[in-house]
C-alpha positions in Angstrom: 195.3 -124.9 -41.2 197.7 -122.4 -39.5 198.9 -121.8 -36.0 196.1 -119.9 -34.2 197.2 -116.7 -32.4 195.4 -115.4 -29.3 193.1 -112.5 -30.1 195.2 -110.1 -28.1 198.4 -111.2 -29.9 196.7 -110.8 -33.3 195.7 -107.2 -32.4 199.2 -106.5 -31.0 200.8 -107.3 -34.4 198.0 -106.0 -36.7 199.2 -103.3 -39.2 197.0 -100.7 -37.5 198.6 -101.3 -34.1 201.2 -98.7 -33.0 204.6 -99.4 -34.6 206.4 -99.6 -31.2 204.1 -102.4 -30.2 204.8 -104.3 -33.4 208.6 -103.8 -33.0 208.4 -105.0 -29.4 206.5 -108.1 -30.6 209.2 -108.8 -33.1 211.8 -108.5 -30.3 210.0 -111.2 -28.3 208.1 -109.0 -25.8 205.1 -111.4 -26.0 205.7 -114.7 -24.2 204.6 -117.3 -26.7 205.1 -121.0 -27.5 207.7 -121.7 -30.3 205.1 -122.3 -33.1 203.2 -119.1 -32.3 206.5 -117.2 -31.9 207.5 -118.1 -35.5 204.1 -117.4 -36.8 204.3 -113.9 -35.3 207.7 -113.3 -36.9 206.4 -114.6 -40.3 203.5 -112.2 -40.3 205.7 -109.2 -39.1 208.2 -109.9 -41.9 205.5 -108.7 -44.3 204.6 -105.7 -42.2 204.1 -102.4 -44.1 206.7 -100.7 -41.9 210.4 -101.2 -42.9 211.5 -100.9 -39.3 209.1 -103.7 -38.2 210.1 -105.9 -41.1 213.8 -105.4 -40.4 213.4 -106.3 -36.7 211.3 -109.4 -37.6 213.9 -110.6 -40.1 216.7 -110.1 -37.5 214.8 -112.0 -34.9 213.9 -114.8 -37.3 217.6 -115.3 -38.2 218.6 -115.3 -34.6 215.9 -117.8 -33.4 217.7 -120.7 -31.8 217.7 -124.0 -33.6 215.9 -125.8 -30.7 213.0 -123.3 -30.8 212.6 -124.0 -34.6 212.7 -127.8 -33.9 210.1 -127.4 -31.2 207.9 -125.4 -33.5 208.2 -128.1 -36.2 206.7 -130.6 -33.7 203.4 -128.7 -33.9 201.1 -130.1 -36.5 199.2 -126.9 -37.0 202.0 -125.1 -38.9 200.7 -123.6 -42.1 202.4 -124.5 -45.5 203.5 -120.9 -45.7 205.3 -121.0 -42.4 206.8 -124.4 -43.1 208.1 -123.2 -46.5 209.7 -120.1 -44.9 211.5 -122.4 -42.4 212.7 -124.6 -45.3 213.9 -121.6 -47.3 215.8 -119.9 -44.5 216.8 -122.7 -42.2 216.8 -125.8 -44.4 220.6 -126.0 -44.6 220.4 -127.4 -41.1 220.0 -131.2 -41.6 217.9 -131.8 -38.5 215.6 -128.9 -39.4 215.4 -130.1 -43.0 214.4 -133.6 -41.9 211.8 -132.3 -39.5 210.3 -130.0 -42.2 210.0 -133.0 -44.6 208.3 -135.1 -42.0 205.7 -132.4 -41.3 202.2 -133.1 -42.8 201.9 -129.5 -44.2 204.9 -130.0 -46.5 203.8 -129.2 -50.0 205.3 -129.0 -53.5 207.1 -125.8 -52.9 208.7 -127.0 -49.8 209.7 -130.4 -51.3 211.1 -128.6 -54.3 213.7 -126.9 -52.2 215.3 -130.3 -51.4 215.1 -132.4 -54.6 218.6 -131.3 -55.6 220.1 -132.0 -52.1 223.4 -133.9 -51.8 222.2 -135.6 -48.7 220.7 -139.1 -49.4 218.8 -139.0 -46.1 217.1 -135.8 -47.1 216.3 -137.2 -50.5 214.8 -140.3 -49.0 212.4 -138.2 -46.9 211.4 -136.3 -50.1 210.8 -139.5 -52.0 208.6 -140.9 -49.2 206.1 -138.1 -49.6 204.2 -140.0 -52.3 201.1 -137.8 -51.9 202.8 -134.7 -53.0 204.8 -136.4 -55.7 201.7 -137.9 -57.2 200.1 -134.4 -57.2 203.2 -132.9 -58.8 205.0 -135.6 -61.0 207.4 -132.9 -62.2 209.0 -133.0 -58.7 209.4 -136.8 -59.0 211.1 -136.3 -62.4 213.6 -133.8 -60.8 214.2 -136.1 -57.9 215.0 -139.1 -60.2 217.6 -136.9 -62.0 219.5 -136.6 -58.7 222.3 -139.2 -58.7 222.4 -139.3 -54.9 218.9 -140.6 -54.6 219.1 -143.9 -52.7 218.7 -147.0 -54.9 215.6 -148.3 -53.1 213.8 -145.0 -53.4 214.8 -144.7 -57.1 213.4 -148.1 -57.9 210.2 -147.4 -56.2 209.7 -144.0 -57.9 210.7 -145.5 -61.3 207.9 -148.0 -60.8 205.5 -145.2 -60.3 206.7 -142.6 -62.7 209.0 -144.4 -65.2 212.6 -143.8 -65.8 213.8 -140.2 -66.5 214.7 -139.6 -70.1 218.4 -138.5 -70.7 219.0 -135.0 -71.8 221.4 -135.9 -74.6 220.4 -137.8 -77.8 223.7 -139.7 -77.7 223.8 -143.1 -76.2 226.6 -143.8 -73.8 229.6 -145.3 -75.5 228.2 -144.8 -79.0 229.9 -142.6 -81.7 228.1 -139.9 -83.6 226.8 -140.9 -87.1 229.6 -141.2 -89.7 228.9 -138.7 -92.4 232.2 -139.2 -94.2 232.2 -140.1 -97.9 230.1 -139.0 -100.8 226.6 -140.0 -101.7 226.1 -142.7 -104.3 226.1 -141.5 -107.8 222.9 -141.4 -109.9 220.5 -140.7 -107.0 217.2 -139.1 -108.1 217.3 -135.2 -107.7 214.6 -135.4 -105.0 216.9 -137.2 -102.7 219.8 -134.7 -102.9 218.1 -131.3 -103.7 215.8 -129.6 -101.3 214.3 -127.6 -104.1 213.0 -130.7 -105.9 209.7 -132.1 -104.5 208.9 -135.7 -105.7 205.5 -136.4 -107.3 203.1 -138.9 -105.7 204.1 -141.4 -108.5 207.8 -141.0 -107.6 207.4 -141.4 -103.8 207.0 -145.2 -103.9 210.0 -145.7 -106.1 212.1 -143.4 -103.8 210.9 -145.5 -100.8 212.0 -148.7 -102.5 215.3 -147.3 -103.5 216.1 -146.0 -100.0 215.1 -149.3 -98.4 217.6 -151.1 -100.6 220.5 -149.0 -99.4 223.1 -150.3 -96.9 223.1 -148.8 -93.4 226.3 -146.8 -94.2 224.6 -145.3 -97.4 221.5 -144.4 -95.5 223.5 -142.6 -92.8 225.3 -140.6 -95.5 222.1 -139.8 -97.2 220.5 -138.7 -93.9 223.4 -136.4 -93.2 223.9 -135.0 -96.7 220.7 -135.6 -98.6 217.5 -133.6 -99.0 214.4 -133.0 -96.9 212.6 -135.7 -98.9 215.3 -138.2 -98.1 215.2 -137.4 -94.4 211.4 -137.8 -94.5 211.8 -141.4 -95.8 214.8 -142.3 -93.5 213.1 -141.2 -90.3 210.8 -144.3 -90.7 213.9 -146.6 -90.7 214.2 -149.1 -87.9 218.0 -148.7 -87.5 218.9 -146.5 -84.5 222.0 -145.2 -86.2 220.0 -144.1 -89.2 217.5 -142.3 -87.0 220.3 -140.6 -85.1 221.8 -139.4 -88.4 218.5 -137.9 -89.5 218.1 -135.9 -86.3 221.8 -134.9 -86.3 221.9 -133.9 -89.9 223.5 -130.4 -90.3 220.9 -129.7 -93.0 217.8 -130.4 -90.9 215.6 -127.4 -90.4 213.4 -126.3 -87.5 210.3 -126.8 -89.5 211.3 -130.4 -90.1 211.9 -130.9 -86.4 208.5 -129.4 -85.7 206.8 -131.8 -88.1 208.6 -134.7 -86.4 207.4 -133.5 -83.0 203.8 -133.2 -84.2 203.7 -136.6 -85.8 202.0 -139.0 -83.4 203.2 -142.0 -85.4 206.9 -141.0 -85.0 209.1 -143.6 -83.3 209.7 -142.7 -79.6 213.5 -142.8 -80.4 213.0 -139.6 -82.5 211.0 -137.9 -79.8 213.7 -138.7 -77.2 216.4 -137.3 -79.4 214.5 -134.1 -80.0 214.1 -133.7 -76.3 217.8 -134.0 -75.9 218.6 -131.0 -78.2 218.7 -127.8 -76.1 218.7 -125.6 -79.2 215.5 -127.1 -80.5 213.9 -126.9 -77.0 214.1 -123.1 -77.2 211.4 -123.2 -79.8 208.0 -122.7 -78.3 206.1 -124.5 -81.2 208.3 -127.6 -80.7 207.8 -127.6 -76.9 204.0 -127.3 -77.5 204.0 -130.1 -80.0 206.0 -132.4 -77.7 203.5 -131.8 -74.8 200.7 -132.8 -77.2 202.5 -135.9 -78.5 201.6 -139.1 -76.6 205.0 -140.5 -77.4 206.7 -137.9 -75.2 207.6 -139.4 -71.8 205.1 -138.1 -69.3 207.8 -136.8 -66.9 209.4 -134.7 -69.6 206.0 -133.4 -70.9 205.1 -132.3 -67.3 208.2 -130.2 -67.1 207.6 -128.7 -70.5 204.1 -127.7 -69.5 205.5 -125.1 -67.1 206.9 -123.2 -70.1 203.6 -123.0 -72.0 201.1 -120.1 -72.2 197.7 -120.3 -70.6 195.7 -120.6 -73.8 197.7 -123.7 -74.8 197.5 -125.2 -71.3 193.7 -124.9 -71.5 193.7 -126.7 -74.8 195.8 -129.5 -73.4 193.7 -129.7 -70.2 190.6 -130.4 -72.3 192.3 -132.7 -74.8 191.5 -136.4 -74.9 194.5 -137.0 -77.1 197.1 -136.6 -74.5 197.9 -138.9 -71.5 195.7 -138.2 -68.5 198.6 -137.1 -66.3 199.6 -134.5 -68.8 196.0 -133.1 -69.0 195.9 -133.1 -65.2 199.3 -131.4 -65.0 198.0 -128.6 -67.3 195.0 -128.1 -65.1 197.2 -127.9 -61.9 199.4 -125.2 -63.5 196.4 -123.2 -64.5 195.0 -123.5 -61.0 198.3 -122.4 -59.5 198.4 -119.4 -61.9 194.8 -118.5 -61.0 193.7 -118.9 -64.6 191.1 -121.7 -64.4 
């Protein structure tokens, strides 16, 4: 739906109309209600003539606040016109609130306000449940804003879950302690990346690692081999898990294997998500989007970074959460690649 223009007005501002007429229309020569006036300026701001575009932009910027507010009371505004108002006049609180109350407000328009410092504006965004359910990534961004009112935060968390922290470190906890040497006499497979244990040796190594103290496991995770980290990542102790992921010896191919493993503890997935250097890797981002242990809100954000061929695979997959598959479909539709 958009603001209908009288036939004579539409002809007056058509690209094939004489340029002086279009410039006169931009200057307000046509007596029009507020909503139609803004629609005329929106269309003329895309006119092929630079002179017409410049006049339309000047007139738009000089449109009085009251005219904009009167236009926003018209329910026929198009999403495009509403988004332009949000983009150019949204710093005005009254206009912002009126924009967010309008039934044509869509994901693009709401996205302009999710990082606002105004709790009242954030509350209006949070109340648009229809759009947030269509675009859960917007809800995830909104939940990251510390100024979101508590009541709205609780309601959105009930719908979408709590946002995952960006950092793998828990507040108030120290990084794993890697000081000290490894115990003497460990099998070569636990200390040397070049030594791969045989199948017969794996069970003995597992038993040996399980018998270690937490401090020994942490040192082994930080200083040991790839095989050692592969065993330790199944440990139930959070400090040991953190040591595995924070080991200075861990390689990107190991992280990718962790991200691909659907049996991996969610603690590991969360810590991988918190490492910005690893999140630069396309294969790791793709694996996390396909891993059901990845929090849905984070997966939806990562989908935006994926290529069309991978989005199609995720959209058809039955092995990812339904909101993630639906999110991939929405992105493809938005890109015109369905």
